[in-house]
N, C-alpha and C positions, 0 to 999 in steps of 0.2 A: 417337332424334331423326332426322328426315330433313330434308335441306336441298338445294336446288338453287341454284347461283350466280345464276341468272336469275329464279328465282321470288320474288315479293314476299312470300310466306308460307312457313312451315315448320310441321311438326307436332311438338309437344312433349307427351309423355305423352298422346297421342290428341287433342290440342286444337290447332286452327289458330291460329298467332300470326304477327306480322310477322317478316320476315327480319331477320337480324342486320345491324347497320350503322346509319349516321346517317340520320335522317328529319328534314327541315327543316319546321317548322311554317309553313303558308301563312297569313299574317296576314289575307288576304281571306276565309279560311274558318276563322277561329278566334274563338270567343266566350269572352273572359275576363271573366266577369261577377261581379257582387256584388248582394246584396239586403240591405237594411236596413229598419227600420221607422221611420215618421214618426208622431209622437204615440203611439208604442208600438203602433200599430194598422195603419196603411196601409203596404203593401209598396211600397218604392221600389227600382227596379232601375237598374243602371248597368253600363257595360262600358268596357274599355280597347281602343281600336282599334290602338294602336301596340305591337305585340308582336313580338319577335325571339327565337325559341326553336328549340332542337334537341332531339330525342329520340334517344338512342342505345339501340338494342335490343341487349342482351347475348346471348351464346351461351346462358347460363342467364338466364331472365327476371329473376331477382333481381339480376343484374349490370347491369341497364339503368339509364340516367341521363337526367335532364332538366335543361336549363339554359335560363333565360329572362331577358330584359331587357324591362321594361315602361316605355313612355313615359307617365309619370304625367299629362302635359298632355293626353294623348289621351282622358281620361275623358269619357264621354258618358252622361248620365242622362236626356236628352230635355228638359232645362230649362237654358237658358243661365245664368240667375242661380245656380242650384244648382251647375252645373259650375264657374263662376267661383269660388264659395265653396269648393268641394272643392279647387281649384287653389291657393287662398290659403294663407297661413301658418297659418291656424286649422285646416287639415286637412293636405293633402299637401305644402304649401310647395314647389311645383315650381320656384320661383326658386332655392332652395337645394338641393333634392333632386329633380332632374328625372327620375330613373329609380328603379325598384324592381327588385330582382333575386330570382330564384328558382333555387335549386340543390338538386337532390335529394341526400339523404344515405343513404337506404336504400330498398329495395323488397322487399316480401313479395308473393308471387304464388301464385295458386291457380286453375288453369283460365284463364278469360278475365277474371278480376278480381284486384285487388290493392290494397295500401295503399302510397302513396308518401309517405315522410317527407322533408321538405325544410326548408331554411333560406330564409325569406322576409325580405328586407330592404326596409323602407319607412321613409323619413324618417330614415335612419341607425340604426334599430333592427332587429336581426336576431333573429328568433324562429322556433321550430320550428312547422311546420304539417304536419298529416297529411291527405292527400286519399284518398278512396276512388275507385279508378280502374276503368273497364271498357273493355276492347278491344271495339269494335263491329264491326270487320271491315275489309275492304280493297276498293278499286275501282281500275280503270284509267280515267283521265280521257280525254276526246276527243283529247288531244294526246299520248297514249301514256305519261303519267307514272303511276307506281304511287303510290297514296295509302293511308294507313292512318288509321283514325279511332278516337279515344278520347274518353271522357266522364269527368269527374271532379267531385267535390263535397267540400266540407268546411265547417267553421265556425271562426270566429276571434272573439276579443274585440279590437276595433279599438284599445282603449286600451293593449294590449300593445305597440303600435307608436307610441305617443305621439300618437295621434289622439283627443284627449280633449275637444275642443270639444263643448259641449252647453248646453242651457237647461232649467232645472227648470220643470215645468208646475204651474199653480195647483191642478190636480186631482190632483197626484201624478205621479210618474214623470218622464221626460225627453223632450225633443223628438226626439232621435235615439237609436236603439237602440245598445247597446254590441256586441251580438252581430251579426255579419255572416255571411251565407251566401255561400260562394264556389261558382261553377259554371263549368266549363270544357268547351267542345265544341271539339275540335281535329282538324283534318285536317293530316296531315304528308306531305310528298312525299319519296320515296326519293331519296337522293343517290347518284349513280353515280360 
């Protein structure tokens, strides 16, 4: 393993990875998204714009950690009525549970990809989530900040977090899918 105190990257087993240390997620360049199905057919996408997160890159990639707090009121699906419903007690209940938290519990890593196991707490329910993660690279922004970029995805059953509101359809099935796809596109700035 080679590492420079000033380099934003290092080489581990012949693969370029981010330098050891804390990287603060830039909320203006973070997509914390979800996708569900309406009528079990149409894809409905949404995202949370209020994200406060830090990625700690460990000396060994498997020692890395991620912590995040998500402002549940910041949900945005492109439809005001739907967003208001998501904020209501029937879904996220932001009046009682304004934040969700995400804390990694373990990382397995191979090359530039890995699996991140985490505890996700929504609406007072904490459940394990596994995300497939890819390190996409690094860049220096026009202001001299080092940035590292990750992409992650996974699937959850929303009912595991008490998000059980639904309506049965006359033709069978339900209005809103139980399975939700998670997708994250993250830029993080190196903390000096």
